[in-house]
C-alpha positions as CSV (number, residue, x, y, z in Angstrom):
1,M,143.6,103.1,87.7
2,S,141.5,105.4,85.0
3,I,138.8,106.8,86.6
4,S,134.9,105.5,86.2
5,S,131.7,104.9,88.0
6,F,128.8,102.6,88.1
7,L,126.4,104.8,87.0
8,L,127.0,109.1,86.7
9,G,128.0,110.8,89.8
10,S,130.7,112.4,91.5
11,V,132.5,109.5,93.2
12,N,134.6,108.2,89.9
13,H,136.6,105.6,91.2
14,P,136.9,102.4,89.3
15,S,136.8,99.7,91.9
16,I,133.7,100.6,93.5
17,F,130.2,100.7,92.9
18,T,128.1,104.1,92.2
19,L,124.5,105.4,92.2
20,R,124.4,108.8,92.9
21,G,128.0,110.4,94.0
22,N,126.1,113.6,93.6
23,F,124.8,114.7,97.2
24,H,122.2,116.9,95.7
25,S,120.6,114.3,92.7
26,S,117.4,112.6,93.3
27,L,116.8,114.0,97.0
28,S,113.0,112.8,96.5
29,Q,114.1,109.5,96.6
30,V,115.9,109.7,99.9
31,A,115.2,109.7,103.5
32,P,118.0,112.1,105.8
33,V,120.2,110.5,108.0
34,K,122.7,112.0,110.5
35,C,126.3,111.5,110.0
36,A,129.1,111.7,112.6
37,L,130.8,114.7,111.3
38,G,127.7,116.8,111.8
39,Q,126.7,116.5,107.9
40,S,123.1,115.6,106.8
41,I,123.6,113.1,104.3
42,P,120.6,111.3,102.6
43,K,119.9,107.3,102.9
44,T,118.5,105.4,99.5
45,Q,115.8,102.9,100.9
46,G,115.5,99.8,99.3
47,V,118.9,99.3,96.8
48,L,120.8,96.0,97.2
49,A,124.4,96.1,96.4
50,K,124.6,92.2,95.2
51,D,122.1,93.2,92.7
52,V,124.5,95.8,91.5
53,I,127.3,93.5,91.7
54,E,125.5,91.1,89.5
55,M,124.2,93.6,87.2
56,E,127.5,95.1,86.6
57,K,129.1,91.3,86.2
58,R,126.5,90.7,83.5
59,V,126.7,94.6,81.5
60,F,130.3,96.1,81.7
61,V,133.3,94.9,80.3
62,Q,135.3,93.9,83.0
63,T,138.1,95.9,83.1
64,Y,138.2,96.7,86.6
65,A,138.4,94.4,90.0
66,R,135.8,96.6,92.2
67,Q,135.6,96.4,95.9
68,P,132.3,94.8,97.3
69,V,130.7,98.3,97.9
70,L,127.8,100.1,96.8
71,F,128.0,104.4,97.3
72,V,124.6,106.0,97.2
73,E,125.3,109.6,98.1
74,G,128.1,111.4,98.9
75,K,128.6,115.2,100.9
76,G,132.4,117.2,101.4
77,C,134.6,113.7,102.6
78,V,132.0,111.5,103.3
79,L,130.6,108.5,101.4
80,L,127.3,106.7,102.6
81,D,126.6,103.0,101.1
82,E,123.4,101.5,100.7
83,K,122.9,100.6,104.3
84,G,124.0,104.1,105.6
85,K,127.2,103.3,106.6
86,E,130.0,105.9,106.3
87,Y,133.5,106.2,104.8
88,L,135.8,109.0,104.9
89,D,137.3,109.2,101.3
90,M,140.9,109.9,101.0
91,T,141.0,108.7,97.4
92,A,138.5,111.7,95.7
93,G,138.0,109.9,92.8
94,I,141.6,109.2,92.4
95,A,142.7,112.8,92.9
96,V,139.3,114.1,90.7
97,N,136.9,115.4,93.2
98,A,139.1,118.3,94.5
99,L,135.8,120.0,96.2
100,G,134.4,117.0,97.1
101,H,130.9,115.5,96.7
102,G,128.0,117.5,95.9
103,D,129.7,121.4,96.6
104,V,127.1,123.7,96.2
105,D,129.0,126.2,94.1
106,W,130.1,123.2,91.6
107,V,125.9,122.5,91.4
108,N,124.6,125.6,90.8
109,S,127.4,126.7,88.3
110,I,126.4,123.6,86.4
111,I,122.6,124.4,87.1
112,E,122.8,127.9,86.0
113,Q,125.2,127.5,82.6
114,A,122.8,128.1,79.8
115,G,125.2,128.4,76.4
116,K,127.6,131.2,77.7
117,L,130.8,131.6,76.1
118,A,132.7,129.2,79.6
119,H,135.3,127.5,77.0
120,V,136.2,131.1,76.1
121,E,136.5,132.2,79.6
122,L,138.2,129.3,81.0
123,A,140.9,129.4,78.7
124,Q,141.6,132.9,79.7
125,R,141.8,131.7,83.2
126,L,144.2,129.1,82.6
127,V,146.6,131.3,80.4
128,D,146.3,133.9,82.6
129,S,147.4,131.5,85.7
130,S,150.4,129.9,83.7
131,F,153.2,129.9,81.7
132,A,151.4,129.2,78.4
133,D,149.8,131.1,75.9
134,R,147.6,128.8,74.5
135,V,145.2,126.0,75.4
136,F,143.2,123.2,73.3
137,F,141.0,121.0,75.2
138,T,140.1,117.4,75.5
139,N,138.0,114.8,77.5
140,S,140.5,113.4,79.3
141,G,144.4,113.3,80.7
142,T,145.2,110.6,78.3
143,E,143.6,112.6,75.2
144,A,145.5,115.7,76.4
145,N,148.7,113.2,76.4
146,E,147.8,112.4,72.8
147,A,147.0,115.4,71.6
148,A,150.6,116.5,73.5
149,I,152.3,113.9,71.0
150,K,150.9,115.2,68.3
151,F,151.7,118.7,69.0
152,A,155.3,117.9,69.6
153,R,155.7,115.7,66.0
154,K,154.2,118.8,64.2
155,F,156.8,121.2,66.0
156,Q,159.5,119.3,64.7
157,R,158.4,118.9,61.5
158,F,157.2,122.6,62.1
159,T,160.7,124.0,62.7
160,H,162.8,121.7,60.6
161,P,160.7,122.1,57.1
162,D,164.0,121.0,55.3
163,E,164.5,117.5,57.2
164,T,163.4,114.2,55.7
165,E,163.2,112.6,59.2
166,P,162.8,115.2,61.9
167,A,163.2,114.1,65.3
168,M,159.8,112.1,66.3
169,E,161.2,110.0,69.0
170,F,159.9,110.5,72.9
171,I,161.7,110.2,76.4
172,A,159.6,109.3,79.4
173,F,160.5,107.7,82.8
174,S,160.8,104.8,85.6
175,N,157.2,104.6,87.6
176,S,155.8,107.0,84.6
177,F,151.7,106.9,83.8
178,H,150.2,109.1,81.0
179,G,147.5,106.9,80.1
180,R,145.6,104.3,78.5
181,T,145.6,105.2,74.6
182,M,148.0,103.9,72.6
183,G,150.4,106.8,72.2
184,A,150.1,107.5,75.7
185,L,150.3,104.2,76.6
186,A,153.9,104.2,74.8
187,L,154.9,106.5,77.3
188,T,153.8,104.6,80.2
189,S,156.4,102.4,81.8
190,K,154.5,99.7,83.7
191,E,155.3,96.3,81.8
192,K,151.3,95.4,82.6
193,Y,149.8,98.2,81.2
194,R,151.6,98.1,77.7
195,S,152.7,94.4,77.3
196,P,148.5,93.1,76.5
197,F,148.2,96.0,73.5
198,E,151.7,95.5,72.2
199,P,152.9,96.9,69.5
200,V,152.8,100.4,71.0
201,M,153.8,103.4,69.4
202,P,157.4,103.0,68.8
203,G,160.2,105.7,69.7
204,V,159.9,105.8,73.3
205,T,162.6,105.4,75.6
206,F,162.6,105.4,79.5
207,V,165.2,106.8,81.5
208,E,165.6,106.4,85.4
209,Y,163.1,109.1,87.0
210,G,165.9,111.6,88.7
211,N,168.6,110.3,86.6
212,I,169.9,113.2,85.0
213,E,173.1,111.8,83.6
214,A,171.0,108.7,82.3
215,V,168.9,111.3,80.7
216,K,171.5,113.3,79.0
217,K,172.8,110.3,77.1
218,V,169.8,109.6,75.3
219,I,168.2,113.2,74.4
220,K,169.7,113.4,70.9
221,K,169.4,116.5,68.7
222,G,167.7,115.2,65.9
223,K,165.8,112.5,67.0
224,T,164.2,113.6,70.4
225,A,161.1,115.0,69.8
226,A,159.8,115.7,73.6
227,V,160.5,114.4,77.2
228,F,157.6,113.8,79.1
229,V,157.7,114.2,82.6
230,E,155.5,114.0,86.1
231,P,156.8,117.2,88.1
232,V,155.1,114.5,91.0
233,Q,154.3,111.2,90.3
234,G,150.9,109.7,91.6
235,E,150.5,106.2,90.0
236,G,153.8,105.2,89.8
237,G,154.6,105.8,93.8
238,I,154.6,109.4,94.9
239,Y,157.8,110.2,93.8
240,T,158.8,114.0,93.8
241,A,161.0,115.5,91.0
242,T,164.2,117.9,92.4
243,K,164.5,121.1,91.4
244,E,168.4,120.2,90.3
245,F,166.5,117.1,87.9
246,L,164.0,120.1,86.2
247,Q,166.1,122.0,85.3
248,Q,169.0,119.9,84.2
249,L,166.2,118.5,82.0
250,R,165.2,121.9,80.8
251,D,168.7,122.8,79.7
252,A,169.0,119.2,77.9
253,C,165.8,119.8,76.0
254,D,166.8,123.3,74.9
255,A,170.1,122.0,73.8
256,A,168.7,119.6,72.0
257,G,165.7,121.4,70.1
258,A,163.8,119.1,72.3
259,L,160.3,119.9,74.0
260,L,159.6,119.8,77.6
261,V,156.0,118.4,78.3
262,Y,154.8,118.1,81.8
263,D,152.1,115.6,82.9
264,E,150.3,117.5,85.6
265,V,147.2,115.5,85.2
266,Q,147.3,114.4,88.7
267,C,149.5,116.5,90.8
268,G,148.1,120.0,89.3
269,L,145.4,122.4,90.0
270,G,146.0,122.5,93.8
271,R,147.2,119.1,94.5
272,T,150.7,120.1,96.1
273,G,149.6,123.8,97.8
274,H,150.6,125.5,94.6
275,M,148.4,126.2,91.6
276,W,150.5,124.1,89.6
277,A,153.0,121.6,90.8
278,Y,156.2,123.4,88.6
279,E,155.8,126.4,90.2
280,P,157.7,126.1,93.5
281,Y,160.6,124.8,90.8
282,G,160.1,128.2,88.5
283,I,161.2,125.8,85.6
284,F,158.6,126.0,82.8
285,P,157.9,123.3,80.3
286,D,157.1,124.2,76.8
287,I,153.8,121.8,77.1
288,M,151.4,121.2,80.3
289,T,148.5,118.7,80.3
290,L,145.9,118.6,82.7
291,A,142.8,116.6,83.7
292,K,141.5,114.9,87.0
293,P,140.3,117.9,89.1
294,L,139.7,120.3,86.5
295,A,135.9,120.2,86.4
296,G,135.3,118.5,89.8
297,G,134.0,115.3,88.3
298,L,132.8,115.9,85.1
299,P,135.1,114.9,82.0
300,I,137.9,117.5,80.8
301,G,141.2,117.6,79.9
302,T,143.6,120.5,78.5
303,V,146.6,121.0,76.9
304,L,148.8,124.2,77.7
305,T,151.2,125.2,75.4
306,T,153.8,128.4,74.4
307,E,153.1,130.2,71.8
308,R,156.6,128.9,70.1
309,V,154.6,125.4,70.2
310,S,150.9,126.9,68.9
311,A,152.7,128.9,65.8
312,A,153.1,124.7,64.5
313,L,150.0,123.9,64.3
314,T,147.1,124.8,61.7
315,F,143.3,124.2,60.8
316,G,143.1,120.5,60.9
317,D,146.0,119.3,62.6
318,H,144.0,118.0,65.8
319,G,140.2,118.2,67.0
320,S,137.6,116.8,69.5
321,T,134.0,116.3,68.9
322,F,132.9,116.8,72.4
323,A,135.7,118.9,74.3
324,G,135.5,122.5,75.2
325,G,131.8,121.9,75.8
326,P,129.8,125.3,77.9
327,L,128.6,122.8,80.5
328,V,131.8,121.1,81.4
329,C,133.6,124.8,81.0
330,H,131.6,126.3,83.3
331,A,131.9,123.5,86.2
332,A,135.6,124.1,85.7
333,I,135.4,127.9,86.1
334,A,133.3,127.0,89.5
335,V,136.5,124.7,90.6
336,L,139.2,127.4,89.7
337,D,137.1,129.9,91.8
338,K,137.2,128.1,94.7
339,I,141.1,126.9,94.2
340,Q,142.2,130.6,93.7
341,A,140.2,132.1,96.6
342,D,142.6,133.7,98.9
343,G,143.7,131.0,101.8
344,F,142.9,127.9,99.7
345,L,146.1,126.8,98.1
346,A,147.5,127.9,101.9
347,S,145.1,125.6,103.7
348,V,146.2,122.8,101.2
349,S,149.9,123.6,102.1
350,R,148.7,123.8,105.8
351,K,146.9,120.4,105.5
352,G,149.2,118.7,103.8
353,R,152.1,119.2,106.3
354,L,149.6,118.2,109.2
355,L,148.8,115.0,107.0
356,K,152.5,114.3,106.5
357,E,153.7,115.1,110.1
358,T,150.7,113.1,111.6
359,L,151.7,109.7,109.3
360,I,155.4,110.4,110.5
361,H,154.5,110.4,114.0
362,K,152.0,107.9,114.5
363,L,153.6,105.3,111.6
364,S,157.1,105.5,111.0
365,G,157.9,103.3,113.6
366,N,155.6,100.6,112.4
367,P,157.7,97.7,110.8
368,H,155.8,97.6,107.6
369,V,156.2,101.1,106.9
370,K,159.8,102.0,104.8
371,E,158.8,105.4,103.6
372,I,156.6,108.3,104.2
373,R,156.6,110.9,101.3
374,G,154.8,113.4,99.1
375,V,153.9,117.3,98.9
376,G,150.2,118.7,99.6
377,L,148.1,116.4,99.5
378,I,149.2,114.1,97.5
379,V,151.0,111.4,100.1
380,G,152.4,107.8,99.7
381,I,153.2,104.9,102.5
382,E,155.1,103.0,101.0
383,L,155.3,99.5,102.4
384,D,156.9,96.4,102.8
385,V,154.3,94.5,101.9
386,P,151.4,94.7,99.1
387,A,149.1,96.8,100.5
388,S,145.6,95.3,99.2
389,A,145.0,93.9,103.0
390,L,145.0,97.1,104.4
391,V,143.2,98.7,101.6
392,D,140.4,96.1,102.2
393,A,140.8,96.4,106.6
394,C,140.5,100.1,105.9
395,R,137.2,100.0,103.8
396,N,135.8,97.8,106.6
397,A,136.6,100.3,109.1
398,G,134.9,103.1,106.8
399,L,138.1,104.6,105.2
400,L,138.6,104.6,101.4
401,I,142.1,104.8,100.5
402,L,144.0,103.7,97.1
403,T,147.0,101.9,96.2
404,A,150.1,102.8,93.7
405,G,153.3,101.9,92.7
406,Q,153.6,98.2,92.5
407,G,150.2,98.0,95.1
408,D,153.0,98.2,98.2
409,I,152.5,102.4,98.5
410,V,149.1,103.5,99.9
411,R,148.1,106.3,97.9
412,L,146.5,109.4,100.0
413,V,144.7,112.1,97.7
414,P,141.7,113.4,99.6
415,P,139.8,116.3,98.3
416,L,140.9,119.2,98.9
417,I,138.5,120.6,101.4
418,V,139.3,118.0,103.5
419,S,139.0,118.9,107.2
420,E,141.8,118.6,109.6
421,D,139.6,116.6,112.0
422,E,139.1,114.5,108.9
423,L,143.0,114.0,108.1
424,E,143.3,112.8,112.0
425,Q,140.4,110.2,111.3
426,C,142.2,109.3,107.9
427,V,145.6,108.6,110.4
428,D,144.0,107.1,113.3
429,I,141.9,104.0,110.8
430,L,145.2,103.4,109.1
431,V,147.1,103.1,112.6
432,Q,144.3,100.9,114.1
433,C,144.3,98.8,110.6
434,M,148.3,98.5,110.0
435,S,148.1,94.8,111.9
436,S,146.0,93.6,108.7
437,L,149.6,93.8,107.1
438,D,151.0,91.0,109.6
439,G,151.6,87.7,108.1
440,V,151.1,89.2,104.5
441,A,154.2,87.6,102.4
């Protein structure tokens, strides 16, 4: 899944309809209603879901299989449909809305922004908090990965000026997802994403995720420009790399003169309980790509690089018309302020442990549950059958969840500000709805 919403707002979910994901917008048109979690959430009057659904079918390219629900308002981890029904959001717009819906400081940062040099400040903040020396802004994760592809190829030409055919090939992994544009799509392993648009960019070899011996056989000096890897795979099924795998991958890239690229579009920026997913490993990439949560729902992507890689690039090698705008960058600074505040990442780790432990305690005996895995607030529940019936049952019960992998994995990526009570509520609803899988083939 990629990220989209029916109209502008902070929901950012491709399979649902939204009018105003931002709790603070158009307040004069709504009347307040009290939700079960004690938050005051407005209710929109006179909006009919069927009208919006019919309109969407008429005017949009039908690339998303949307669920029959229309969200009109949201606050924190709670969304409201047009009838006033509450939903606990455990999707965060597919890991985009890290601060939840309508965060006051995020909204104020946008209102206050008026041409400040926010893109420079944001770049400095990202450099100071990571391995990187340089930053390039884009508008999305797939654009960031496209830039990383170009940077890797230019680096090989720059460092081997006498080679008529320098290394231009790439290695990616099973279950990988790097985006939907043609270069990033070529690095995405799932056939269903690539096959309708082939031929995609040639020169990509896929290797089993975590299998370092297989990787060593295909990384070749003079052939491999870069290896792309997600430290934690999201769309692929919530698979986490081991330290040994990343270390040996780093060593193999160094030996072959290839670059190591971390895609942290989904798993970076606090999602794992660390600022960056690579941090607990202590194994640094040459390039890292970011996007989803960085601006709290506004479009931004980022490529972080070392000075060594950046030195290969010169004026005109790459660009973007809209990337790095002051409004979006100021919103991103507000997100960084929250995530880097004292205790925030520790709270994500604590809540992640609680979520996983509670799921294991309450679901591990269920015959449909094969494995529960993940780290921080990116958790997967692998099932023995497709998860679509469970997704529908949970939505009807007021809980929003995602799928991953081959559709047999429930993906939980709530806003990072989710409370422990909300996590407990999520698990209780999941337990109640598991019977929806009985009889599913």
